[in-house]
N, C-alpha and C positions, 0 to 999 in steps of 0.2 A: 913349653907348660903354661897355663893360664889359671889366674888366681879368680876367675870371673865366678860370680856365683848369682843363679837366676837366668835369665834369658839375654842374650846378646843384644845389643842394640840393632835396630832394623836394619841399617846397612851393613853391618857386620853379619848378621844373619842371613841375608841377601847373597853376601860374598860366600859364606859356608855353604848355601845349601844350592847354589846355582848349578844348573846342569842336573841336578840329582832326583827328577822326578819321574823315572822310568819312562814307560811309552807314553807317548801325545795321546791323548783322546778326545773327540770332538763333543761327547757325551758328558765331559767335564765342565760345568759352565762356571763355578767358580771355583779356583783352586787355591793354592797357598800364595798368603801374601801378608804385608802388614796389617794387623786387624781384622783379619778374615777369620773369625771366630770358628765357621763350619765351611766345610765344603759344600756343593749343590751338584747333583750330578742328574742330567736327564734319564729318566725311566725309558725313553721311546714310546711310552703308550700314554701321554698325555699326562704325566706325573712327573714329578723331582724327588730326590731323595736328599735332605740335608743330612749331612753326618760330621759327627765331633770327636776328637778325642783327647783325653788330659792325665796327665798323673796326678794322685791323689797322696799328700803326704800327712800323717795325723801333725796335732801339735801337743808337744807334753803336756799333761794338765787337763786334757779335756778327755771327757767319758769317750770309749769305743764307739757307743752308738752314735756320738756326732762325726765321727769319722765315717761311718756308713753314710749318714745323711749328707756329708759334703759329696761324697763320691758321686751320687747321683744327680744332686743340685747342680755342682759344677759342670758336669759333662753334659747334663740336659739345658743348662742355660746357654750354652754356645750353639745350641739347635733351636733354641727358642726366639733368638736375636734373630733367626731369619723370617720370623713368622710362622715357623712351620712346628706341630705340636712334637715331641719327641714321644715316642712309642716302642722302641726297642732300644736294647742295651746290651753289652757283653761286658765283663772287667776280668782283669787279673788281679788276685790276691796273694803277695808273696810276703812271708813271715820268716823272722828269725828261727834256727832251731831251737828248741825248747819252749817256744810260746806254746801255751797251753790251748788244747783245742776249744776250751770254753771262749777262750778270746776271739779266736778264729769265726765261733759260732754267734757270739753278739755282734760281730761286725756283718757277716753275712745277713743275719737276721734283720739288721737294721737296714743294710742297703735294701733288702727284698721289701720291707715295710715302707720305707720311702718311695721305691719304685712304685707300689702298689697306690699309693696316696697320688702320683703324678699320673697314674693310668700308663706307667711303662712295664712291658715285658721283658725279663731277662732272659736274653736267648741263649746264655751260653759264658763260657770264659775258662778260667784257671785257677787254682788254688794250690799252693805248694810251699814248704818248709825248705828254705836254703841258705848255706853259709855265704856271707858275704853281705847278708840283709841285717842292717842294724837295728830295724824297727819295722813292724808292719806297714807296709805301703801298698798302694793299689798302683802297681805298673802302668798301667792304662786303664781307662773306662772309656768305652766306645759307645756313642749315642747317637741314635737315628731315627728319621720320621719323613713322611711322606706328605706330598701336597699337590693340588693339580697344577698345570703349567699357569704362570702367571700370579700363583696365589702365594708368592715368597719374595723375599727383599736379600739384598747383601749388605753389608757393612759400608760397603763401597757406591751405595746409591742415592748418596747426600745429591740435593739439587739445590743449585742458585736460589738464595732467598730462603732456604728451610731455616728453622728456628731450632736451635739445640735445647732440648730437655735434659735433666740429669734428675734421677730419682733418688731418693734417700739421703745425699751427699759425699763427701769424699771420703777415702781411707775408711770403708765400712769393714772391710776385712783385717788389714794390717791393725786398725784398732782394737778388732775384737780379740784376735788370736794374740797380739803383743799384750794386751790386758792380761790374760791367762798367765804369761810369764812374769810378768812383772806385778802382778797383784800385793805380792807382800811387799816388795819396795816402795811402791807409789801410793798404797791404800792411804798410809796414814798422812800424807801431805794433799793429796786429791781429796779424800774423804769417801766414805763408803758408798754415798749416792751417786757420785761419778763414776765410780770401780764397777757399781751393779749396772749401771745404764750400759757401759763399756762392755760388760761381759753378755749382757742380754742382746748385743747386735750378731752374736753369732748367729741367731735365728733370720737374720737379715742377707746373711751371704748366699743369695741366691737371686737371679732376675727372671726366672721361668714365668712367674705370674706378672712381674712389670712389661715383659716383652710380649706376652701373649695377649695381657689386656689392652695394651697400647697398640699392638696391630689390629684386632679386633674393633678398636674405635675408628680406623681410618685416616689415611692423610700420612701415613708415616713410610718415610721412603728409604730410611737405614737405620739400624740399630747395633748397637757396641757393648760388649760387657767390659767395664775399667778395670782388667785385672791390672797385670804387672805393668808399672808404670803409671798407676793411677788415672786419675781423670786427665791429667796433664798428657800423659802418653796416649790415652784412649782418644782425646780431641785429634792430638797428632795422626794415629792410625786411622781415624775415618776420613780425615782429612786428605792425607797419603790416597787411602785406596778410592778415595772418590774424585780425587784431581781437583778440588776445589778448597780454596783456604777458608781460614774460620775465624771468627773474631768471639772471643768468649771474654768476659765480665765476671770473673769471680765474686765480685763486690755486690752482684745480684743476688747470689745465694748464701754466702757466707759458710763456714765451717760449723757444724754441730758443737753445742759449748761442751760436751764431755770429748769430743773427740779433738778439739782445739787445746784444752788444758791437757789432755794426755799428750798430743803431739809435741806441745812446748816442753812438759816435763822429760819427754824422751829426746827433744832437739831434732824432730824429721819434719819435713814438708808432708803436711796431709795430702796435698795435691798431686804429690808424686808417688805416694806410696799405693801399694797393690788394693784394688778396691772391687773385687767380686762382690756382688750385690749391688753396685752402682753401675743402672743402664743410662747409656746416653742415646739419645735418639734424635734424628732429623727429621723435622716434622713440618708439613706445608703450613704458613701462617694461619690459613682460614681453618686448619683442624687443632691447632693447639688448645682451644679451650675445651675442645671433645676429649681429647686425649687426656688432659688434666683431669677432667671430671671423671673420666673412667677409671683413671688410676686413685683417686681421692675414694670413689666409691669404694675400691679394695683396700683401702685403709693405707695407700702409697702415698707418700709425700712427693711431690716433684718441684722442679727450679726452671724457670727459663734462664739459659747461661749465655745464650749470644746468637750468632747467626752464623751462615756460609756464603760467601761472597766470591763470585766468579770473575770478578773485576778485580780483586786485591791482588797486590805482588807477594804478600807474606802472610802467614797466619799470626795471629796475637793474641795475648792475654793481658787483662787489666787486674790488677791486684793492688788493693791499698792505693787506690786512687791512680797508681803507675804502669803505664802500657807498655808492654815487652813483646818482642817476638817470640813466638812459639818454636822451641828447638825439638830436634828428635831426641825422644826419650833416651836414658843413659840407665846405669844399675839403680834398681828400685831400692830405697832406704830401708825397705822393712827386712830384707835379708841380714843384713849386719846387724840389726838389733835381735832379730830373731835367734840367730847362733850365739849373739852374745848373751844373751837370755837363757840359753839352755847352759852355759857354761859358768 
């Protein structure tokens, strides 16, 4: 019996899944692995397909419309980090018995509206009411898109000397969702301005525009969405999948003030907490200025976080002036706080 919550560490996940990928295929260009957000499949006609799947859980206290938006953006983000525009999706909406049809209608309408805004067609899926389901969930959303051969990238494509760019800051998702649960408890000590800023970050839980904008600017070799394990986990994964060590300096970027205050109040490391909405990109040094300018034009803040170094023996992270080795990500601190907040 395991008390594990969330994803296993990469080494444990590798052990669990080893040898369980069905029939091998030469058409599978990018398959399963640490930090590989989407699979990439050769279509055999001069195109590739990037495809990704995710479950979506609601955050108690957030409107059902937000769950619909998350469903699309979280799935689409995993495709967008390949540089491929997401264009199709399916999803399975699972509801507890007794859930009003009006609630289901709210969720599916929000999903459709968000998909339309991103230019995504909903190709099918499944909707039903089932015992054993405690709250409405999307058991899986599958998103895919197509691109010409050679016009895509993998999270494992970082090259020696690439610069790491980070958008928005760390802990975007964790701070936004936990703020909903802990609003009444912490608003008095943190203040309404900080709490409102945290809650507003719900709209930042996406990297679709971040990733497609950066890719169009050129010179981007790899991108990764810093989800479970946060920025620390995302850096380890992009380094592991690329086979190149990374040196990151968190002192170059810092933590946004509202998130830093919130993380201190709840006692979690913002660099280690789930951060859907934070894009990590490996960019050729000559392209950094152009990528950052393109992101800025879209209203997306970016930071230089470090470099990839093929000659290094270990990946390192500098924080508060102290440099330490970057280790494999463990359990995300978000989950313990999330379930404690529910109770």
